[in-house]
Residue, then its C-alpha position, 0 to 999 in steps of 0.5 A: m733156663k732153669v736147671l735142678q741138679i740132683n746129686n748125693s752131696d755138694h761137696q762130699g766125693g768126687a761126683a759132688i765136687a764135679g756136680y758143684r763145679l758144673h753148677q757154678g759153671l752154669l751160674n757164671q754163664n747166667i744159667d738159673s742152677h740150683l743143687l738138690v742134694g742128699s747132704s750139704t756142707e754149704q750154707c747157700d740159697r742155691v743149695t737145698v737138701i732133700p727132705s727125708q721121711a727118716k722113721i718110715e724109710k728106716l723101718v722099710a729098710s729093715i726089710t729091704r737091706p737084708l734082701g739086698l736091695n739097696y735105696v728102694n726104701l726111700l720113699s721120699s723120692f716120690a715126693l720130689g714132683k711136689h717140690n717147688l724146685y722141681q716144679a719151677a725147673d725146666i730141666l733136670n740133671f741127675h748126678n750120683l743117685h747111689g748114697g742112700y738119699f734117692n730111690y731109683l724106682a721114682i725115675p719114671a715118676i720124676t721124668k714124666a713131666k720134666p726131661a732129665v740128663w743123667t750124668l754118669h760118674d761111675m757104673w752104678g746105674f747099669t749094674g746090679h749093685c756095684v759102682y765098679s765091676l772091675d773084671c766082672d762083665r755080668w751086668k751086660t747080661g743081667c748080673g746075679n751070682c755077684p763076685y763082689p757083693h762086699s764092694y760099695p754099695v754093700v748088698q747083704t744078700d746076692n739079688t743083684h739080678w733082681e735089682w738089675k731087673l728093676k733098674n731095666w724096668v725103671y729105664n723102660r718107663a723113663n725120659l732120660v739122656i745119658v752123659t758120660l765122662s770118659k771114652w771108656l764109660t761111653k763104650q760100657v754104657q752102649q753095651s748096657l741097659l741104658s744103651h737105648f737112650p741118647i748118650h753124649h760124651i762130655p768130660n768134666g771141666i775144671d777152673t783153670d784159674a783156681y788151679q794153675p801152675i804156681d813156683p815150684q820153689l815157692c810152693r816147697t818153701a810154703l810146704d818146708i820141702p827141701p829144694h833139691k828133693k824129688v817129690l811124689m804126691f799121692g791122695a786117698q782117703s783110705l788105704a782100705d779102699s782096695r779100689k784106690g790101690g794104696d797097697l799097689l803103691v806101696k809095693a811099687l814104691q818098695g820096688l824102687p832102687a834104694s838110692l832113688k828112695q833116698e832122693i824122694i819125699l813122699l807128699t800125701m793128701g788125705n786121712c791115709s797119709r800117716e799110715i802110708g808113711n809108716t809102712l814105707g819108712m820113706k820121708t813123708i809130709n802129710i797135708g791131711y784132707i784138703d778142700s782148698d783149691r789154692i792149697k791143693s794148687i800148691a801141693y800139686s805144683a810143688s811135686d815132680l809127679f802125681v802117683f795114682p795107683t787106681r784099680a778102677d776109675n772114670l775120670p778122676l778129678v785128681l788127675q785134671e787138677s794135677m794137669a791143670c798144675a802142669t804135674p805129670m802123672v803115673s797111673f795105671e791103664v784102667g777105665g778113663v784114666p787114659d783119656l788124661v794120662r797119655p803115654g809119652i805126652t802127660g805122664y806114664l801108663a803102666k799095665p793094670q796092677d803091674t807094681q814093677d811097671f808102675s816103678n819103672g815109670i816113676v824111675q823114668l820120668l824122675e830121671d828125665k828132667n827135660l821129658r818131664q818138663q815137656m810133659s808139664q806143658n802139654c798137661r797145662e795145654i791140654i787141660l786149657n784146650e779140652y778140659s776147661l769149665a767154660t768148655q764143659t758148660k757150653h756142651y751142657i747148656n747146648l744139650y739142654r737146649q737141644i733136649l727142651q726143642g726136642d731135637c736131642n738124639 
């Protein structure tokens, strides 16, 4: 069985990392998997960059982008049917189709000769432009009058109703099976213009050998963290990304008791780290952007809690990584987060955007060492039982086989 994974990248972004992990899991099970991506950071004979027609696509974009129609300028997508990897594949697996490398209008032609699984990493597939609709549910009825035209991917003109109709036209002519990562997204898809396709819930998996608990004191020594300090870990690329909730974290940490703040070190990953440390006036250790699984495991293992103040998310990889390293979490009850952050079991779920409740969760878990230790054990056990890469890969292989045998529904 030959599987062609189509994604925006091999490593840049959560969907890219998740797709690459699945690709590796399939290879581990002797499945012939290949990645066809918009951009690549790895030199590998299993990863190929999609050829583009940059000059003409840029010219077409000068017309389509002002009209608020993203990605329809990417004419190169219609040539994928001639690509040797496409022709050799038995089945396709789409991942993120937004990001400026793929034209969704090509889906009917691409899936006419080859069946395709579409793994949804966000809501973009069934909205008029956005990846997360937040409090808007216009995607259920056709979009238009978009309340968030400047959310990613930005639209210069509100033609979200037309993009929604174009997607609907495409899906009525496509051969797709949908995979959702979370219980939340499954319910969203069931109410969307994708609802007539078979829908399967298969969460992302994680390599539980690459991510596993390491002795906390050794990890703290490696990161030059005093052993008696309480460590909160946070990661994001930019505080300017409202969806990631950096502003909410600042408010939540400012609301902690002064005596507790003196005991805390904030361990941060990502480019926003220095900014948040200066804002809080709290002792902060910044380890920058990290792509090493081992170093990330050291950081998670050195932490008492992983704090994740998101406004909207599907099944965040960082929460799976934290759990695999036996680190409890504090987050908001949004999207697919409750699949992982289970109250009283793996962490604390605060009411959405309620920074005082978020603060309360931090205080409760930092002050109850026994509860935190039990949560640590639960985190690791749940990851091993429900979210291992081997489990995810097995489900995908079974799904691929069902589709190729004509048994999928």
